C-alpha positions in Angstrom: 4.5 15.5 -12.9 1.3 16.8 -14.4 -0.9 18.9 -12.1 -3.4 16.9 -10.1 -7.0 17.7 -10.8 -9.6 17.8 -8.0 -11.1 14.3 -7.6 -14.7 15.4 -8.4 -13.4 16.6 -11.8 -12.1 13.1 -12.6 -15.4 11.3 -12.0 -17.4 10.8 -15.2 -20.6 9.7 -13.6 -22.7 11.0 -10.7 -23.1 7.5 -9.2 -19.6 5.9 -9.3 -20.8 2.4 -8.4 -23.1 0.2 -10.5 -25.2 -2.2 -8.4 -24.7 -5.8 -9.5 -27.2 -8.3 -8.3 -26.7 -12.0 -8.6 -30.4 -12.5 -8.0 -32.9 -11.1 -10.6 -35.7 -11.6 -8.0 -34.2 -9.3 -5.4 -36.9 -7.1 -3.9 -37.1 -3.4 -4.7 -36.7 -2.6 -1.0 -33.5 -4.7 -0.6 -32.1 -3.3 -3.9 -32.8 0.3 -2.8 -31.0 -0.4 0.6 -28.1 -2.0 -1.2 -27.7 0.9 -3.7 -27.9 3.4 -0.8 -25.2 1.5 1.1 -23.0 1.5 -1.9 -23.4 5.1 -2.9 -22.6 6.2 0.7 -19.1 4.8 0.4 -16.7 7.7 0.7 -14.5 8.2 -2.3 -11.8 8.0 -3.4 -10.6 4.7 -1.9 -6.9 5.2 -0.9 -4.4 2.5 -1.6 -1.0 2.8 0.1 2.3 1.1 -0.6 4.0 0.3 2.7 7.7 0.2 2.5 9.4 3.6 2.1 5.9 5.1 1.8 4.5 4.5 5.3 7.3 2.5 6.9 11.1 2.8 6.8 12.5 -0.1 4.8 15.4 -1.8 6.8 16.7 -3.5 3.6 18.9 -0.7 2.4 20.9 -0.1 5.6 20.1 -2.5 8.4 20.4 -5.8 6.4 23.8 -5.1 4.8 25.0 -4.0 8.3 23.7 -7.3 9.7 25.7 -9.3 7.2 28.7 -6.9 7.6 28.6 -6.2 3.9 28.1 -3.2 1.6 24.9 -3.0 -0.3 26.8 -3.8 -3.5 28.4 -6.9 -1.9 25.0 -8.1 -0.7 23.4 -7.7 -4.1 26.3 -9.5 -5.7 26.1 -12.6 -3.5 22.4 -13.0 -2.8 20.1 -15.2 -4.8 18.6 -13.1 -7.6 15.0 -14.3 -7.2 14.7 -15.7 -3.6 13.3 -12.5 -2.1 10.8 -12.0 -4.9 9.6 -15.6 -4.5 9.3 -15.0 -0.8 7.3 -11.8 -1.4 4.9 -13.7 -3.7 4.4 -16.4 -1.1 6.0 -19.1 -3.3 8.5 -20.1 -0.6 8.4 -19.9 3.2 11.1 -18.3 5.4 12.9 -21.6 5.9 13.4 -22.0 2.2 14.4 -18.3 1.9 17.1 -18.9 4.5 18.3 -22.0 2.6 18.7 -20.2 -0.8 19.1 -16.6 0.2 22.8 -16.7 -0.7 23.9 -18.1 -4.1 26.7 -20.1 -2.4 24.3 -21.6 0.1 26.0 -20.2 3.2 24.0 -20.4 6.4 23.1 -17.4 8.6 21.1 -16.6 11.7 17.5 -16.2 10.4 16.0 -15.3 13.7 18.8 -12.7 14.1 18.0 -11.2 10.7 14.3 -11.0 11.6 15.1 -9.3 14.9 17.3 -6.8 13.0 14.5 -6.1 10.5 11.9 -5.8 13.3 14.0 -3.2 15.1 14.4 -1.2 11.8 10.7 -0.7 11.2 9.5 2.8 12.1 6.9 5.2 10.7 8.2 7.7 8.1 8.0 11.1 9.7 4.6 12.7 9.5 2.9 9.7 7.9 1.2 8.2 10.9 -0.5 11.6 11.7 -1.6 11.8 8.1 -3.1 8.3 8.1 -4.9 9.1 11.4 -6.5 12.2 9.9 -7.6 10.4 6.8 -9.2 7.7 8.9 -10.9 10.2 11.1 -12.4 11.8 7.9 -13.9 8.5 6.9 -11.7 7.4 4.0 -11.3 3.8 3.2 -7.6 2.9 3.3 -5.9 -0.3 2.1 -2.4 -1.6 2.0 -1.3 -2.4 -1.6 2.2 -3.7 -1.0 5.0 -6.0 -2.2 6.0 -7.8 1.0 6.3 -11.3 2.4 4.6 -12.8 5.4 6.8 -10.6 7.6 4.2 -7.9 7.1 2.9 -9.4 10.3 6.0 -8.1 12.1 5.3 -4.6 10.9 1.8 -4.9 12.2 3.0 -6.3 15.5 5.4 -3.3 16.0 3.5 -0.4 14.4 -0.1 -1.4 14.5 -0.9 -0.2 11.0 -4.3 -1.8 11.2 -5.3 1.1 13.4 -5.5 3.1 10.2 -5.7 0.7 7.2 -6.6 -2.8 6.2 -3.9 -5.2 5.1 -5.9 -6.1 2.1 -3.5 -6.4 -0.8 -0.2 -8.1 0.1 1.8 -9.8 -2.6 2.5 -12.8 -0.4 -1.3 -13.4 -0.1 -2.3 -12.5 -3.7 0.7 -14.2 -5.3 1.5 -11.2 -7.5 3.8 -8.2 -7.3 3.5 -4.6 -8.5 3.9 -3.6 -11.2 2.2 -6.7 -12.6 -1.0 -5.3 -14.2 -2.9 -8.4 -13.1 -2.3 -7.3 -9.5 -3.9 -4.0 -10.1 -6.9 -5.6 -11.8 -7.4 -7.9 -8.9 -7.4 -4.9 -6.5 -10.1 -3.2 -8.6 -12.2 -6.4 -8.8 -12.0 -6.9 -5.0 -12.9 -3.3 -4.3 -15.8 -3.5 -6.8 -15.3 0.0 -8.1 -14.0 1.8 -11.2 -10.3 2.7 -11.3 -10.9 6.4 -11.3 -12.4 6.0 -7.8 -9.0 4.9 -6.4 -5.9 6.9 -5.5 -2.7 4.9 -5.2 0.4 6.2 -3.3 3.8 4.6 -3.8 7.4 5.8 -3.7 8.4 3.9 -6.8 7.5 5.6 -10.1 7.2 2.3 -12.1 4.4 1.2 -9.8 2.7 4.6 -10.2 2.9 4.3 -13.9 1.4 0.9 -13.9 -1.5 2.2 -11.7 -2.1 5.0 -14.2 -2.1 2.4 -17.0 -4.9 0.7 -15.1 -6.8 4.0 -14.9 -6.0 4.5 -11.2 -5.0 8.0 -10.0 -1.4 7.8 -8.9 0.8 9.9 -6.5 4.5 9.3 -6.1 5.4 9.6 -2.4 8.2 11.9 -1.5 7.4 12.9 2.1 4.3 13.5 4.2 4.0 17.2 3.5 4.0 16.8 -0.3 1.6 13.9 0.0 -0.9 16.0 2.0 -0.6 18.7 -0.6 -1.2 16.3 -3.5 -4.2 14.7 -1.8 -5.6 18.1 -1.0 -5.3 19.1 -4.7 -7.5 16.0 -5.4 -10.1 17.4 -3.0 -9.4 15.0 -0.2 -10.4 16.6 3.1 -8.4 16.9 6.3 -11.0 18.3 8.6 -11.6 17.4 12.3 -7.9 16.9 13.1 -4.5 18.4 12.3 -1.6 16.7 10.7 1.9 17.7 11.7 2.0 19.8 8.5 -1.1 21.7 9.5 0.1 22.3 13.0 3.4 23.8 11.7 1.4 26.4 9.9 -0.6 27.6 12.9 
């Protein structure tokens, strides 16, 4: 991966936001206040994937065990698009249960949800990292492919203590690496792509972000993520992450 440049070297203008007024008669005072509020936004905006970036994904171990199958067996017999449709909000969990297996077999949906819920946990070191970023005033959003069950993650781990569940595929109706998903994120944030840093464990999603002009970091672990963010000039003052504590 190419060396990361400090964030300030990646910004091409001194004022990264352009004020857009829908009213040509807006007073100078109101315009000045609005511009001031916009330019005070701390950059970059941080966009985090959730599964296997912040939260352990139960899919790879817990779900095959629940069905008493190997991963290969599960992949061979499950419906090829049901989960994707669920992630995009095109079907609800009742329909997911009906079509999950290609042969239409029934299973205990509530038991599966309980198994998944128990499997959610923070990846080591990431919660501390998120807490420090929040304490330093960074704007943090989830940017994730996940179904309505993201509410179970929130119920167990309280991610909203650190970030906003802003961009979930089940709400937006699109999944990464669809370029339209990235463009909707930028439109909602009302900022230029170089003002955003996206962190994801999947390289194809990072590549799609870079194609959209967004700074991308592939997640490996909390230590390497902190190092990559620091190289971009992102500060970790007024608090210590586990990485920093280990060096004291």
